[in-house]
C-alpha positions, 0 to 999 in steps of 0.5 A: 542228250547227255545227263549234264544236258538233262540236269540243266534242262529239267528240275532236279530233286532228291529223295530225303527224309521221305520227301522230294526236295529241290536241288538247285545246282546238282554237280555230283552225287554219292555212289549210293545214289542214282539219278532217275528220269521220271519219264523213261528216256526211251520214250524220248527216243522212241516216241518223240511226238508223245514225249513233246506232249508230256515233257513238261512233266519231266524231272530228275530224282536223285534217290538211293540206289536200292530205291531206284532198283525197287522202283522198276522191280516192285509193284505199286503196293509193295513199293508204297509199303516199303517207302511210304510213297506212291510209285506213280509220283516217281515213275510216269504212268501213261494210264494215270496221265490219261486219268488226270493224275499229273494235272496239278504237277 
């Protein structure tokens, strides 16, 4: 799937003023931002059966490039201290899923 296909298929949000806000019709974005898949794209490619079970959780998040880098590089505590948000709200965690963390999403 292309990024355009993903934008058409999944809900899109922007991280703005420490909150996720819905973007109804994303077309373009600034070079200072990156579009992040909540569930990593390689899960869709390498484990299709599992992805089908969790696909309903997939969303795209437009976030500052630095935050996107930090999301993948930092631990949960450091990420929370810097951004004031739980890393698991931005990056799917299989262990948290098993614990029911995403049930009300």
